[in-house]
C-alpha positions as CSV (number, residue, x, y, z in Angstrom):
1,M,0.0,0.0,0.0
2,K,1.3,3.4,-1.0
3,I,0.8,6.4,1.4
4,I,1.1,10.0,0.4
5,V,1.8,12.6,3.2
6,P,1.4,16.3,2.3
7,I,3.5,18.5,4.4
8,K,4.0,22.3,4.8
9,R,6.9,24.7,5.6
10,V,5.9,27.0,8.4
11,V,7.6,29.3,11.0
12,D,9.1,27.2,13.8
13,Y,6.6,26.9,16.6
14,N,9.2,28.2,19.1
15,V,9.6,31.5,17.2
16,K,7.4,34.5,18.2
17,V,6.2,36.0,15.0
18,R,5.7,39.7,14.3
19,P,4.0,41.6,11.5
20,L,5.8,43.7,9.0
21,G,6.1,47.4,9.6
22,D,3.2,48.1,7.2
23,Q,1.2,45.3,8.7
24,S,0.8,43.8,5.3
25,D,1.9,40.3,6.3
26,V,4.0,38.3,8.8
27,D,7.7,39.2,8.9
28,L,9.6,36.1,7.7
29,N,13.0,37.8,7.3
30,N,15.7,35.7,9.1
31,V,13.1,33.6,10.8
32,K,13.7,29.9,11.5
33,M,11.4,27.7,9.4
34,A,10.4,24.1,10.1
35,M,7.9,21.4,9.2
36,N,4.4,22.0,10.5
37,P,4.1,20.0,13.7
38,F,0.8,18.3,12.6
39,C,2.7,17.2,9.4
40,E,5.4,15.6,11.5
41,I,2.7,13.5,13.2
42,A,1.4,12.5,9.8
43,I,4.8,11.4,8.6
44,E,5.4,9.5,11.8
45,E,2.1,7.6,11.4
46,A,2.8,6.7,7.8
47,V,6.3,5.5,8.7
48,R,4.9,3.4,11.5
49,L,2.4,1.8,9.1
50,K,5.3,1.0,6.8
51,E,7.3,-0.5,9.7
52,A,4.3,-2.6,10.6
53,G,4.2,-4.0,7.1
54,T,0.9,-2.3,6.3
55,A,2.4,0.1,3.8
56,T,5.1,-0.4,1.2
57,E,6.0,3.2,0.3
58,V,5.7,6.6,1.9
59,I,5.8,9.7,-0.3
60,A,6.1,13.2,1.1
61,V,4.6,16.0,-1.0
62,T,4.7,19.8,-0.5
63,V,3.5,22.7,-2.5
64,G,5.6,25.8,-2.2
65,K,8.9,27.6,-3.1
66,S,12.2,25.9,-3.6
67,D,13.0,26.6,0.1
68,S,10.5,23.8,0.9
69,Q,13.1,21.2,-0.2
70,E,14.5,21.5,3.3
71,Q,11.3,20.2,4.9
72,L,11.1,17.5,2.3
73,R,14.5,16.3,3.2
74,T,13.5,16.3,6.8
75,A,10.6,14.0,5.9
76,L,13.0,11.7,4.0
77,A,15.3,11.6,7.1
78,L,12.2,10.7,9.2
79,G,11.5,7.7,7.0
80,A,9.7,8.8,3.8
81,D,10.9,6.9,0.7
82,R,10.4,9.7,-1.9
83,A,9.6,13.4,-1.9
84,I,7.8,15.5,-4.4
85,L,7.9,19.3,-4.6
86,V,5.1,21.1,-6.5
87,E,7.1,24.3,-7.0
88,T,5.5,27.8,-7.1
89,D,6.6,31.2,-6.1
90,S,3.1,32.3,-5.1
91,L,1.6,32.0,-1.7
92,L,-1.4,29.7,-2.3
93,E,-4.7,29.3,-0.5
94,P,-5.9,25.9,0.8
95,L,-8.1,25.3,-2.3
96,A,-5.2,25.8,-4.7
97,I,-3.0,23.6,-2.6
98,A,-5.7,20.9,-2.6
99,K,-6.0,21.1,-6.4
100,A,-2.2,20.6,-6.8
101,L,-2.2,17.7,-4.3
102,A,-5.1,16.1,-6.2
103,K,-3.1,16.1,-9.4
104,V,-0.2,14.4,-7.6
105,I,-2.5,11.9,-6.0
106,E,-4.2,11.1,-9.3
107,A,-0.8,10.3,-10.8
108,E,0.6,8.3,-7.8
109,A,-2.7,6.5,-7.0
110,P,-2.0,5.9,-3.2
111,K,-4.4,3.9,-1.0
112,L,-4.1,6.4,1.8
113,V,-3.4,10.1,2.2
114,I,-2.4,11.3,5.7
115,L,-1.9,15.0,6.5
116,G,-2.0,17.3,9.4
117,K,-5.4,18.6,10.3
118,Q,-4.1,22.2,10.1
119,A,-1.0,24.3,9.8
120,I,0.1,26.4,12.7
121,D,0.5,29.5,10.6
122,G,-3.0,29.9,9.1
123,D,-5.0,27.5,11.3
124,N,-7.3,27.0,8.3
125,N,-8.1,23.3,8.8
126,Q,-9.4,23.2,5.2
127,T,-7.0,21.4,2.9
128,G,-7.8,17.8,3.9
129,Q,-11.5,18.3,3.5
130,M,-11.2,20.1,0.2
131,L,-8.8,17.4,-1.1
132,A,-11.3,14.7,-0.2
133,A,-14.1,16.6,-2.0
134,L,-12.0,17.0,-5.2
135,L,-11.0,13.4,-5.3
136,N,-14.4,12.0,-4.1
137,Y,-12.5,10.1,-1.4
138,G,-13.8,9.2,2.1
139,Q,-12.4,11.3,4.9
140,A,-11.8,11.0,8.6
141,T,-10.6,14.1,10.4
142,F,-8.9,14.8,13.8
143,A,-7.5,11.2,14.0
144,S,-6.1,10.1,17.4
145,K,-5.9,6.5,16.4
146,I,-5.6,4.7,13.0
147,S,-6.1,1.1,12.3
148,I,-5.9,-0.4,8.7
149,D,-7.9,-3.6,8.0
150,G,-7.8,-4.7,4.4
151,D,-9.5,-2.2,2.2
152,S,-10.8,0.0,5.0
153,A,-9.5,2.1,7.9
154,S,-10.9,2.5,11.3
155,V,-10.2,6.0,12.8
156,T,-10.8,7.1,16.3
157,R,-11.4,10.9,16.3
158,E,-11.8,13.4,19.0
159,I,-15.2,15.2,19.3
160,D,-16.8,17.4,21.9
161,G,-17.6,15.2,24.9
162,G,-15.6,12.2,23.9
163,L,-14.3,9.9,21.1
164,Q,-15.9,8.8,17.9
165,T,-14.7,5.8,15.8
166,V,-15.5,5.9,12.1
167,K,-14.7,3.4,9.3
168,V,-13.8,4.6,5.8
169,S,-13.1,2.7,2.6
170,L,-9.7,3.1,1.0
171,P,-8.6,5.2,-0.8
172,A,-9.2,7.8,1.9
173,I,-8.0,11.1,3.4
174,I,-7.1,11.1,7.1
175,T,-6.1,14.3,9.0
176,T,-4.1,13.9,12.2
177,D,-4.6,15.3,15.6
178,L,-1.9,16.0,18.2
179,R,-2.6,12.9,20.2
180,L,-2.1,10.4,17.4
181,N,1.6,9.8,18.1
182,E,4.9,11.3,19.3
183,P,7.1,12.0,16.3
184,R,10.6,10.6,16.3
185,Y,13.8,12.6,15.9
186,A,15.8,12.2,12.7
187,S,19.1,10.4,13.2
188,L,22.3,12.0,11.9
189,P,23.0,9.1,9.4
190,N,19.4,9.5,8.0
191,I,19.8,13.2,7.7
192,M,23.0,12.7,5.7
193,K,21.3,10.1,3.5
194,A,18.4,12.4,2.9
195,K,20.7,15.2,1.6
196,K,21.8,12.9,-1.2
197,K,18.4,11.8,-2.3
198,E,16.8,13.2,-5.5
199,L,13.7,15.2,-5.2
200,D,10.9,15.1,-7.8
201,V,10.3,18.8,-8.6
202,Q,7.1,19.5,-10.6
203,P,6.2,23.1,-11.7
204,I,2.7,24.0,-10.7
205,D,2.2,25.8,-14.0
206,A,2.4,22.5,-15.8
207,M,-0.6,21.1,-13.9
208,G,-3.2,23.4,-15.6
209,I,-5.0,24.3,-12.4
210,D,-6.6,27.6,-11.3
211,T,-4.6,29.0,-8.4
212,A,-6.1,32.5,-8.3
213,P,-6.6,33.8,-4.7
214,R,-10.2,34.1,-3.4
215,I,-9.3,35.9,-0.2
216,E,-7.6,39.3,0.3
217,L,-5.4,39.7,3.3
218,L,-6.1,43.2,4.8
219,S,-3.7,43.4,7.7
220,V,-1.7,41.4,10.3
221,E,-1.7,42.8,13.8
222,L,-0.3,41.6,17.1
223,P,-3.0,40.8,19.7
224,A,-3.7,43.3,22.4
225,A,-1.4,43.0,25.4
226,R,-2.9,41.2,28.4
227,Q,-3.8,43.3,31.4
228,E,-2.2,42.5,34.7
229,G,-4.4,40.5,37.0
230,I,-5.5,41.6,40.5
231,K,-5.9,39.8,43.8
232,V,-9.2,40.1,45.6
233,E,-9.6,39.9,49.4
234,S,-12.9,38.0,49.6
235,V,-15.5,36.0,47.7
236,E,-17.8,39.0,47.9
237,E,-15.3,41.2,46.1
238,L,-14.7,38.6,43.5
239,V,-18.4,38.3,42.7
240,S,-18.7,42.1,42.6
241,K,-15.9,42.5,40.1
242,L,-17.2,39.6,37.9
243,K,-20.7,41.2,38.0
244,N,-19.9,44.9,37.7
245,E,-16.5,45.1,35.9
246,A,-16.1,41.9,33.8
247,K,-19.9,41.6,33.4
248,V,-19.7,37.9,33.0
249,I,-22.4,37.1,35.6
250,S,-25.7,38.8,36.4
């Protein structure tokens, strides 16, 4: 069974991002970039399925600039067998990314596509669902456990108030939640091997898809600074402040 894992290059989660001076976008100058944490979980799950003998090949795919080769090589070091870069100089929206991924999936014909439920930069949580719609595949989102049984997958997903288990026929799209697994660290020998592997670079212009933006970014601003908390001397004072100042009780 072949598994495709779409990944994304994002600002490292340890970095505190700031807007540009004109607030037109996030300032990415001299900022450390990394693989989206949810994508790391997806790669780990695909590699574990391969190690268990369920999968035969894991292919990492990303849509972005040539800089994204760094994250593809990270995926290779973590256990992916091949890597595909759909190259574009434009900043694409989830729908355009889903269209590009659909073209790759149609060509590779995997049985399973595992991707992060969202990216930590945009928090859109849209690409997996759009991809399933474009391909007419079954989908299971927010997966915290995946079990493959023949031509179907049982997925335990987190919902409000508990867990839900769904069964989808393969091929299918599965998006990962944080509790699915704990990603491994890439070993130095694997990192060195990944640097020597060939990447399959495909220009997005050759795919013949519409990548025109549908959304206009108006501005990027820092959130308002939190006000310092206060200590109250009694329950009565607390109730008074909640009622009269915070106005959260009546």
